[in-house]
C-alpha positions in Angstrom: 27.8 29.8 0.5 24.4 29.5 2.0 22.4 26.5 3.0 18.7 27.0 2.7 17.1 23.7 3.7 17.8 20.4 5.5 18.5 18.5 2.3 21.3 21.0 1.4 22.7 20.8 4.9 22.7 17.0 4.7 24.4 17.2 1.3 27.0 19.6 2.7 27.9 17.4 5.6 28.0 14.4 3.2 30.6 16.3 1.1 32.7 17.1 4.1 32.4 13.8 6.0 31.5 11.2 3.4 28.4 9.1 2.7 28.5 7.8 6.3 28.5 11.3 7.8 25.9 10.4 10.4 28.0 7.5 11.6 31.0 9.7 11.7 29.2 12.2 13.9 28.1 9.5 16.2 31.7 8.0 16.5 33.0 11.5 17.2 30.4 11.9 20.0 29.1 14.9 18.0 25.5 14.2 18.9 23.3 15.4 21.7 20.2 13.7 23.2 16.8 15.4 23.1 17.1 16.3 26.8 20.7 17.7 26.5 21.6 20.9 28.2 22.6 24.0 26.2 26.2 23.3 27.2 26.0 19.7 26.0 24.4 20.8 22.7 27.1 23.4 22.1 29.9 20.9 23.0 28.5 18.3 20.5 28.1 21.0 17.9 31.8 22.0 18.3 32.9 18.3 18.0 31.0 18.2 14.7 32.9 21.3 13.5 36.2 19.8 14.7 35.4 16.5 12.9 34.6 18.4 9.6 37.7 20.5 9.9 39.9 17.4 10.5 38.4 15.5 7.6 38.2 18.2 4.9 41.2 18.7 2.6 39.7 22.1 1.5 38.7 23.5 4.8 38.3 27.3 5.2 37.6 29.0 8.5 34.3 30.4 7.2 33.1 26.8 7.1 33.0 26.8 10.9 29.8 28.7 10.9 28.2 26.7 8.1 28.9 23.3 9.8 27.7 24.6 13.1 24.5 25.9 11.5 23.9 22.7 9.6 24.5 20.5 12.6 22.1 22.6 14.8 19.4 22.8 12.2 19.5 19.0 11.7 19.6 18.4 15.4 16.5 20.5 16.0 14.5 18.7 13.3 11.4 17.0 14.6 12.1 13.3 15.5 8.6 11.7 15.8 10.2 8.3 16.5 11.5 9.7 19.8 8.2 11.0 21.0 6.2 8.9 23.4 
């Protein structure tokens, strides 16, 4: 499986975590601030993978990479509402 754009990545996380996937990530502390260190970003990314693994009845180990990539891509998206 390949995810080619942000919409596909959002849909993928929605399938794994449900319609409230963003809230689920927040509640699992699987988010990182814009000024987060590399270590903080990696830790949040791994919490996202763990959350998806715990909530998916059809989890396969190859999904680790897909969830990590989707999370990172969405985290890196421009957020104009956060800019001064």
